[in-house]
N, CA, C and O atoms as a MOPAC input file, in Angstrom:
PM7 MOZYME 1SCF
protein

 N     70.27900 1    27.84700 1    34.34500 1
 C     70.55500 1    28.70200 1    33.20400 1
 C     71.51300 1    29.94500 1    33.54800 1
 O     71.58200 1    30.33800 1    34.71200 1
 N     72.13400 1    30.46000 1    32.68600 1
 C     72.77600 1    31.74600 1    32.87600 1
 C     72.42300 1    32.51000 1    31.52800 1
 O     72.56000 1    32.02700 1    30.40400 1
 N     71.96200 1    33.73700 1    31.81100 1
 C     71.61900 1    34.53300 1    30.80700 1
 C     72.09100 1    35.95800 1    30.89500 1
 O     72.14700 1    36.49200 1    32.00300 1
 N     72.45200 1    36.64700 1    29.75000 1
 C     72.84200 1    38.02800 1    29.75500 1
 C     72.55000 1    38.66200 1    28.48700 1
 O     72.75300 1    38.05600 1    27.43500 1
 N     72.04600 1    39.94800 1    28.51600 1
 C     71.34700 1    40.38700 1    27.26100 1
 C     72.16800 1    41.59500 1    26.52900 1
 O     71.66800 1    42.24700 1    25.61200 1
 N     73.39800 1    41.80500 1    27.00100 1
 C     74.29200 1    42.76900 1    26.24900 1
 C     73.70200 1    44.10700 1    26.05000 1
 O     73.75300 1    44.93300 1    26.96100 1
 N     73.13800 1    44.37600 1    24.90500 1
 C     72.74900 1    45.70700 1    24.58700 1
 C     71.08200 1    45.72500 1    24.26200 1
 O     70.58000 1    46.56400 1    23.51400 1
 N     70.43500 1    44.83700 1    24.83300 1
 C     68.98500 1    44.91100 1    24.72500 1
 C     68.41500 1    45.82700 1    25.79700 1
 O     68.92500 1    45.82100 1    26.91700 1
 N     67.35500 1    46.63500 1    25.50400 1
 C     66.85600 1    47.47300 1    26.54900 1
 C     65.91700 1    46.55300 1    27.32400 1
 O     65.72500 1    45.40600 1    26.92200 1
 N     65.27700 1    47.06100 1    28.51400 1
 C     64.48000 1    46.10500 1    29.26300 1
 C     63.23400 1    45.65900 1    28.54100 1
 O     62.74800 1    44.56800 1    28.83800 1
 N     62.73500 1    46.34000 1    27.70900 1
 C     61.47700 1    45.78800 1    27.00200 1
 C     61.98600 1    44.72000 1    26.10700 1
 O     61.29700 1    43.70000 1    26.08100 1
 N     63.02000 1    44.74400 1    25.38900 1
 C     63.46400 1    43.58500 1    24.61800 1
 C     63.85200 1    42.63000 1    25.47800 1
 O     63.50900 1    41.51800 1    25.07500 1
 N     64.40200 1    42.61400 1    26.45100 1
 C     64.80600 1    41.61900 1    27.43300 1
 C     63.58300 1    40.87000 1    27.99000 1
 O     63.63800 1    39.66200 1    28.21800 1
 N     62.51100 1    41.58300 1    28.20000 1
 C     61.24700 1    40.95800 1    28.57100 1
 C     60.72900 1    40.16100 1    27.61500 1
 O     60.42100 1    38.98200 1    27.78800 1
 N     60.61000 1    40.84700 1    26.47900 1
 C     60.15700 1    39.88400 1    25.19700 1
 C     60.90800 1    38.63100 1    25.09000 1
 O     60.33500 1    37.59200 1    24.76400 1
 N     62.11600 1    38.67600 1    25.34100 1
 C     63.06200 1    37.60500 1    24.92400 1
 C     62.79300 1    36.55000 1    26.12500 1
 O     62.59200 1    35.37200 1    25.83000 1
 N     62.78900 1    36.92300 1    27.32700 1
 C     62.57400 1    36.10800 1    28.23300 1
 C     61.03100 1    35.21600 1    28.11200 1
 O     60.82100 1    34.02500 1    28.34000 1
 N     60.22400 1    36.13200 1    27.73200 1
 C     58.65900 1    35.53300 1    27.50900 1
 C     58.80200 1    34.58200 1    26.34400 1
 O     58.11300 1    33.56200 1    26.31500 1
 N     59.66500 1    34.86500 1    25.37700 1
 C     59.64100 1    33.89600 1    24.10200 1
 C     60.49900 1    32.65000 1    24.52500 1
 O     60.18000 1    31.59400 1    23.97700 1
 N     61.50400 1    32.61700 1    25.38700 1
 C     62.18300 1    31.39200 1    25.92500 1
 C     61.01700 1    30.72400 1    26.71200 1
 O     60.62600 1    29.60100 1    26.39300 1
 N     60.51700 1    31.35400 1    27.64600 1
 C     59.45400 1    30.56700 1    28.40100 1
 C     58.38000 1    29.89000 1    27.58100 1
 O     58.08200 1    28.71300 1    27.77900 1
 N     57.82900 1    30.60200 1    26.70300 1
 C     56.81300 1    30.00300 1    25.71400 1
 C     57.43600 1    28.92300 1    24.83100 1
 O     56.71400 1    28.05400 1    24.34200 1
 N     58.55000 1    28.94500 1    24.64400 1
 C     59.18100 1    27.89800 1    23.83500 1
 C     59.53900 1    26.67600 1    24.63200 1
 O     59.95400 1    25.68000 1    24.03900 1
 N     59.39200 1    26.68800 1    26.06200 1
 C     59.61800 1    25.51500 1    26.78500 1
 C     61.10400 1    25.53000 1    27.29400 1
 O     61.49700 1    24.54800 1    27.92500 1
 N     61.89200 1    26.50800 1    27.07600 1
 C     63.21000 1    26.36800 1    27.36500 1
 C     63.36800 1    26.25000 1    29.10400 1
 O     64.39400 1    25.79800 1    29.61100 1
 N     62.46900 1    26.61400 1    29.72500 1
 C     62.75000 1    26.73600 1    31.28600 1
 C     62.10600 1    25.66600 1    31.84600 1
 O     62.20500 1    25.55000 1    33.06700 1
 N     61.35400 1    24.71200 1    31.12700 1
 C     60.44700 1    23.71200 1    31.72200 1
 C     61.23600 1    22.86500 1    32.85800 1
 O     60.56600 1    22.48500 1    33.81800 1
 N     62.43100 1    22.58700 1    32.82000 1
 C     63.17100 1    21.74700 1    33.82700 1
 C     64.11000 1    22.74700 1    34.69400 1
 O     64.94900 1    22.30600 1    35.47900 1
 N     63.91900 1    23.97900 1    34.50600 1
 C     64.89500 1    24.95000 1    35.08400 1
 C     65.08700 1    24.78100 1    36.62100 1
 O     64.12200 1    24.68800 1    37.37900 1
 N     66.24400 1    24.75000 1    36.99600 1
 C     66.57000 1    24.65900 1    38.63600 1
 C     66.95200 1    25.89300 1    39.20600 1
 O     66.99800 1    26.05500 1    40.42600 1
 N     67.27400 1    26.91900 1    38.24400 1
 C     67.84500 1    28.15900 1    38.74800 1
 C     68.27000 1    29.11100 1    37.45100 1
 O     68.63300 1    28.57600 1    36.40300 1
 N     68.21400 1    30.29900 1    37.56500 1
 C     68.62000 1    31.24500 1    36.59900 1
 C     69.55200 1    32.20900 1    37.35300 1
 O     69.27500 1    32.70400 1    38.44500 1
 N     70.63900 1    32.41600 1    36.68900 1
 C     71.66100 1    33.57100 1    37.03200 1
 C     71.45200 1    34.55000 1    35.74800 1
 O     71.53700 1    34.11100 1    34.60200 1
 N     71.18700 1    35.84500 1    36.02400 1
 C     71.12900 1    36.67800 1    35.08600 1
 C     72.24600 1    37.81400 1    35.20800 1
 O     72.31700 1    38.42100 1    36.27600 1
 N     73.08000 1    38.11700 1    34.21600 1
 C     74.06200 1    38.89000 1    33.96700 1
 C     73.57700 1    40.31600 1    34.14200 1
 O     72.37700 1    40.57300 1    34.24600 1
 N     74.61700 1    41.32500 1    34.17600 1
 C     74.41200 1    42.73500 1    34.39900 1
 C     74.40400 1    43.25100 1    32.86000 1
 O     75.42100 1    43.21500 1    32.16600 1
 N     73.15500 1    43.73500 1    32.39600 1
 C     73.33400 1    44.22700 1    30.85700 1
 C     73.72400 1    45.61500 1    30.76000 1
 O     73.50700 1    46.41900 1    31.66600 1
 N     74.32200 1    45.91900 1    29.62600 1
 C     74.79400 1    47.18800 1    29.18300 1
 C     73.76200 1    48.34300 1    29.62300 1
 O     73.94100 1    49.25500 1    30.43000 1
 N     72.59100 1    48.02000 1    28.82400 1
 C     71.47300 1    49.03400 1    28.87200 1
 C     70.66200 1    48.61800 1    30.10700 1
 O     69.73800 1    47.83800 1    29.88100 1
 N     70.86500 1    49.02900 1    31.44000 1
 C     70.19700 1    48.73200 1    32.28000 1
 C     69.34300 1    49.83300 1    33.04800 1
 O     69.22400 1    50.07600 1    34.24900 1
 N     68.84200 1    50.35700 1    32.00800 1
 C     67.80000 1    51.58000 1    32.66600 1
 C     66.44300 1    51.16300 1    32.25200 1
 O     66.13500 1    50.38100 1    31.35300 1
 N     65.54000 1    51.95000 1    33.22200 1
 C     64.14100 1    51.49800 1    33.08000 1
 C     63.52300 1    52.37100 1    31.97100 1
 O     63.87500 1    53.52700 1    31.73700 1
 N     62.51200 1    51.65500 1    31.28000 1
 C     61.83200 1    52.17400 1    30.16900 1
 C     60.26300 1    52.35800 1    30.50600 1
 O     59.52300 1    51.41900 1    30.79900 1
 N     59.91900 1    53.53900 1    30.43200 1
 C     58.45900 1    53.82800 1    31.03800 1
 C     58.08100 1    53.26500 1    32.33000 1
 O     57.05200 1    52.60000 1    32.45000 1
 N     58.94100 1    53.52500 1    33.38400 1
 C     59.07700 1    52.96500 1    34.55300 1
 C     58.93300 1    51.51500 1    34.73900 1
 O     58.45900 1    51.04700 1    35.77400 1
 N     59.35600 1    50.75400 1    33.69600 1
 C     59.54900 1    49.36500 1    33.84800 1
 C     60.83100 1    49.07000 1    33.86700 1
 O     61.59600 1    49.50800 1    33.00700 1
 N     61.24700 1    48.23600 1    34.91900 1
 C     62.70300 1    47.86500 1    35.31700 1
 C     62.94000 1    46.43300 1    34.94200 1
 O     62.04400 1    45.59800 1    34.82500 1
 N     64.33000 1    46.19900 1    34.74900 1
 C     64.60300 1    44.73200 1    34.70700 1
 C     64.06700 1    43.92300 1    35.68700 1
 O     63.61300 1    42.81700 1    35.39300 1
 N     64.06400 1    44.38200 1    36.91900 1
 C     63.35200 1    43.51400 1    37.95400 1
 C     62.02000 1    43.35100 1    37.66000 1
 O     61.66000 1    42.18600 1    37.82800 1
 N     61.17700 1    44.07900 1    37.29200 1
 C     59.90200 1    43.99100 1    36.72500 1
 C     59.78200 1    42.87000 1    35.71600 1
 O     58.92200 1    41.99500 1    35.82000 1
 N     60.69100 1    42.92300 1    34.71300 1
 C     60.68800 1    41.97600 1    33.63800 1
 C     60.92700 1    40.67200 1    34.14100 1
 O     60.29700 1    39.72200 1    33.67600 1
 N     61.84600 1    40.50900 1    35.12300 1
 C     62.28700 1    39.14000 1    35.65900 1
 C     61.10200 1    38.68500 1    36.41400 1
 O     60.76400 1    37.51000 1    36.27000 1
 N     60.40100 1    39.48100 1    37.22800 1
 C     59.31000 1    39.09200 1    38.00600 1
 C     58.20700 1    38.48300 1    37.17500 1
 O     57.67000 1    37.39900 1    37.40300 1
 N     57.90000 1    39.41100 1    36.06400 1
 C     56.59700 1    39.14900 1    35.09400 1
 C     56.83900 1    37.83400 1    34.50200 1
 O     55.95800 1    36.97800 1    34.42700 1
 N     58.08700 1    37.66800 1    34.06500 1
 C     58.37600 1    36.32100 1    33.26200 1
 C     58.70700 1    35.18000 1    33.92500 1
 O     58.26600 1    34.10300 1    33.52400 1
 N     59.56400 1    35.26400 1    35.07900 1
 C     60.02100 1    34.14800 1    35.65900 1
 C     59.41000 1    33.66500 1    37.00400 1
 O     59.73700 1    32.57700 1    37.47800 1
 N     58.50400 1    34.50300 1    37.62200 1
 C     58.10900 1    34.32500 1    38.92200 1
 C     57.39900 1    33.03800 1    39.13500 1
 O     57.40500 1    32.52700 1    40.25600 1
 N     56.79600 1    32.48600 1    38.14700 1
 C     56.01900 1    31.27300 1    38.20600 1
 C     56.88300 1    29.94500 1    38.01700 1
 O     56.37000 1    28.83100 1    38.11700 1
 N     58.18800 1    30.14300 1    37.74600 1
 C     58.93300 1    28.91100 1    37.38100 1
 C     59.29100 1    28.13700 1    38.56900 1
 O     59.70500 1    27.00400 1    38.32500 1
 N     59.22700 1    28.48800 1    39.81300 1
 C     59.56400 1    27.78500 1    40.91100 1
 C     61.02300 1    27.36500 1    40.91300 1
 O     61.45200 1    26.22200 1    41.07700 1
 N     61.72300 1    28.49300 1    40.70100 1
 C     63.02800 1    28.28600 1    40.71300 1
 C     63.69100 1    29.72800 1    41.36200 1
 O     63.06900 1    30.78900 1    41.41600 1
 N     65.02500 1    29.53300 1    41.81700 1
 C     65.76700 1    30.66800 1    42.08200 1
 C     66.11400 1    31.58100 1    40.96600 1
 O     66.54900 1    31.05500 1    39.94100 1
 N     65.99400 1    32.80800 1    41.00800 1
 C     66.50300 1    33.75000 1    40.13800 1
 C     67.49200 1    34.68700 1    40.86900 1
 O     67.16000 1    35.25300 1    41.91100 1
 N     68.63400 1    34.83300 1    40.34400 1
 C     69.62800 1    35.81400 1    40.95800 1
 C     70.05900 1    36.62800 1    39.79400 1
 O     70.58800 1    36.09400 1    38.82000 1
 N     69.84100 1    37.94800 1    39.87000 1
 C     70.14600 1    38.83900 1    38.83900 1
 C     71.40600 1    39.88700 1    39.17100 1
 O     71.94700 1    39.83000 1    40.27500 1
 N     71.75800 1    40.65800 1    38.36000 1
 C     72.99700 1    41.56500 1    38.41500 1
 C     74.23600 1    40.80800 1    38.65900 1
 O     75.12100 1    41.31300 1    39.35000 1
 N     74.36700 1    39.64300 1    38.14800 1
 C     75.45600 1    38.73500 1    38.39700 1
 C     76.66800 1    39.22600 1    37.61700 1
 O     76.55500 1    39.87000 1    36.57400 1
 N     77.85500 1    38.88700 1    38.17900 1
 C     79.20200 1    39.34400 1    37.62500 1
 C     79.61400 1    38.60700 1    36.47500 1
 O     80.68000 1    37.99300 1    36.51600 1
 N     78.87600 1    38.59300 1    35.42000 1
 C     79.36700 1    37.96300 1    34.15400 1
 C     78.62400 1    38.82200 1    33.09500 1
 O     77.71200 1    39.60400 1    33.36000 1
 N     79.16400 1    38.56200 1    31.78500 1
 C     78.46800 1    39.22800 1    30.75300 1
 C     79.46600 1    40.32400 1    30.24200 1
 O     80.68000 1    40.22800 1    30.42100 1
 N     78.88700 1    41.33900 1    29.61500 1
 C     79.42300 1    42.48000 1    28.99000 1
 C     79.75500 1    43.81900 1    29.98900 1
 O     80.12400 1    44.86500 1    29.45400 1
 N     79.62700 1    43.74600 1    31.24400 1
 C     79.72500 1    44.77400 1    32.23700 1
 C     80.67300 1    44.32800 1    33.29600 1
 O     80.27300 1    43.42000 1    34.02400 1
 N     81.92900 1    44.84200 1    33.51500 1
 C     82.85900 1    44.43500 1    34.40200 1
 C     82.27800 1    44.60300 1    35.91700 1
 O     81.44400 1    45.47100 1    36.17300 1
 N     82.72900 1    43.80300 1    36.79000 1
 C     83.70100 1    42.68500 1    36.73200 1
 C     83.00100 1    41.71400 1    36.02800 1
 O     81.77100 1    41.75800 1    36.03100 1
 N     83.68500 1    40.71400 1    35.33600 1
 C     82.98000 1    39.73100 1    34.65400 1
 C     83.87500 1    38.39400 1    34.64900 1
 O     84.98300 1    38.23100 1    34.13800 1
 N     83.02700 1    37.42400 1    35.41100 1
 C     83.44400 1    36.17200 1    35.52100 1
 C     83.33800 1    35.33900 1    34.21900 1
 O     82.39100 1    35.47000 1    33.44400 1
 N     84.32100 1    34.50900 1    34.03100 1
 C     84.13400 1    33.60100 1    32.73900 1
 C     83.25900 1    32.42800 1    33.15900 1
 O     83.42900 1    31.76200 1    34.18000 1
 N     82.24900 1    32.24400 1    32.20000 1
 C     81.18400 1    31.11100 1    32.47000 1
 C     81.57800 1    30.09000 1    31.47400 1
 O     81.90400 1    30.48700 1    30.35500 1
 N     81.58900 1    28.97800 1    31.70800 1
 C     81.92500 1    27.86000 1    30.79100 1
 C     80.55200 1    27.16100 1    30.23900 1
 O     79.98800 1    26.31000 1    30.92700 1
 N     80.13000 1    27.49100 1    29.18500 1
 C     78.90300 1    26.85800 1    28.62800 1
 C     79.01200 1    25.44700 1    28.48400 1
 O     79.93700 1    24.88900 1    27.89400 1
 N     77.89900 1    24.79000 1    29.12100 1
 C     77.81500 1    23.37200 1    29.00500 1
 C     78.26700 1    22.47700 1    30.09700 1
 O     78.00100 1    21.27900 1    30.18700 1
 N     79.09100 1    23.29900 1    31.05100 1
 C     79.90800 1    22.66800 1    32.28200 1
 C     78.83700 1    22.43400 1    33.16100 1
 O     77.82500 1    23.13400 1    33.21400 1
 N     79.09100 1    21.34700 1    33.91700 1
 C     78.32600 1    21.06000 1    35.33000 1
 C     78.96600 1    21.98700 1    36.39700 1
 O     80.18200 1    22.10700 1    36.54700 1
 N     78.04800 1    22.61000 1    37.09900 1
 C     78.70300 1    23.54900 1    38.15000 1
 C     77.86600 1    23.71300 1    39.34900 1
 O     76.68100 1    23.38200 1    39.30800 1
 N     78.33200 1    24.14100 1    40.28100 1
 C     77.51600 1    24.34300 1    41.55500 1
 C     77.77100 1    25.90600 1    41.72700 1
 O     78.84400 1    26.47000 1    41.51600 1
 N     76.66300 1    26.46300 1    42.12300 1
 C     76.55300 1    28.02900 1    42.25500 1
 C     76.13700 1    28.35900 1    43.81500 1
 O     75.09500 1    27.89500 1    44.28000 1
 N     76.80700 1    28.99100 1    44.40500 1
 C     76.37000 1    29.27400 1    45.94000 1
 C     76.29600 1    30.90700 1    46.02200 1
 O     77.21500 1    31.63200 1    45.63900 1
 N     75.15400 1    31.34300 1    46.53700 1
 C     75.00200 1    32.71100 1    46.82900 1
 C     74.60100 1    32.79100 1    48.27600 1
 O     73.49100 1    32.36400 1    48.59500 1
 N     75.45200 1    33.33000 1    49.22700 1
 C     75.01900 1    33.48500 1    50.59300 1
 C     75.46200 1    34.91600 1    51.09700 1
 O     76.55800 1    35.34500 1    50.73800 1
 N     74.75400 1    35.56800 1    51.80900 1
 C     74.93500 1    36.82300 1    52.37300 1
 C     75.63800 1    37.81100 1    51.33700 1
 O     76.66400 1    38.43300 1    51.61000 1
 N     75.01000 1    37.87800 1    50.19300 1
 C     75.56300 1    38.87000 1    49.21300 1
 C     76.88700 1    38.41600 1    48.42200 1
 O     77.44400 1    39.16400 1    47.61900 1
 N     77.28000 1    37.29100 1    48.68300 1
 C     78.56300 1    36.79900 1    47.93400 1
 C     78.29400 1    35.46000 1    47.13000 1
 O     77.55600 1    34.56300 1    47.53700 1
 N     78.91300 1    35.44700 1    46.07000 1
 C     78.70000 1    34.34700 1    45.22500 1
 C     79.91400 1    33.52600 1    44.85700 1
 O     81.00200 1    34.10300 1    44.85200 1
 N     79.85200 1    32.28300 1    44.55800 1
 C     80.93400 1    31.47000 1    44.12500 1
 C     80.33500 1    30.34700 1    43.01700 1
 O     79.21400 1    29.84200 1    43.06600 1
 N     81.23700 1    30.12400 1    42.14200 1
 C     80.91300 1    29.04100 1    41.20000 1
 C     82.01600 1    27.95700 1    41.40600 1
 O     83.18800 1    28.28900 1    41.58600 1
 N     81.59500 1    26.58600 1    41.37500 1
 C     82.63400 1    25.54100 1    41.32600 1
 C     82.13200 1    24.65600 1    40.14400 1
 O     80.99900 1    24.18300 1    40.05200 1
 N     83.14700 1    24.50900 1    39.26000 1
 C     82.96700 1    23.77500 1    37.99700 1
 C     83.24700 1    22.29200 1    38.35200 1
 O     84.15000 1    22.07100 1    39.15900 1
 N     82.55100 1    21.25200 1    37.82100 1
 C     82.78400 1    19.90900 1    37.85800 1
 C     83.10700 1    19.42700 1    36.50700 1
 O     82.20900 1    18.94000 1    35.82100 1
 N     84.31400 1    19.51900 1    36.06300 1
 C     84.86700 1    19.08200 1    34.88300 1
 C     85.33600 1    17.61500 1    34.80300 1
 O     86.04500 1    17.05200 1    35.63700 1
 N     84.85600 1    17.10700 1    33.72500 1
 C     85.34500 1    15.59100 1    33.50700 1
 C     85.64500 1    15.32200 1    32.23500 1
 O     86.03400 1    14.19800 1    31.91700 1

């Protein structure tokens, strides 16, 4: 999955993740890339990292956040529905699309 929240604050992002999880969207999830939101400020000492851990920690998949896509530059183009390989090593990331 790749997700990005644009202008939701951290509490709304947490609720959204919880709702997606409860609806079964992450049942077969192999990994999550989370883009950098516009509103990336803590609310009541609750951070985006807290929201991700609270809602995604038990999924048994890799979660990488603060990714370079979405509404905050630099912004990679992401092709929805494409088969892709994502590699993250030593603080650097790359995406390879497998278009057929």
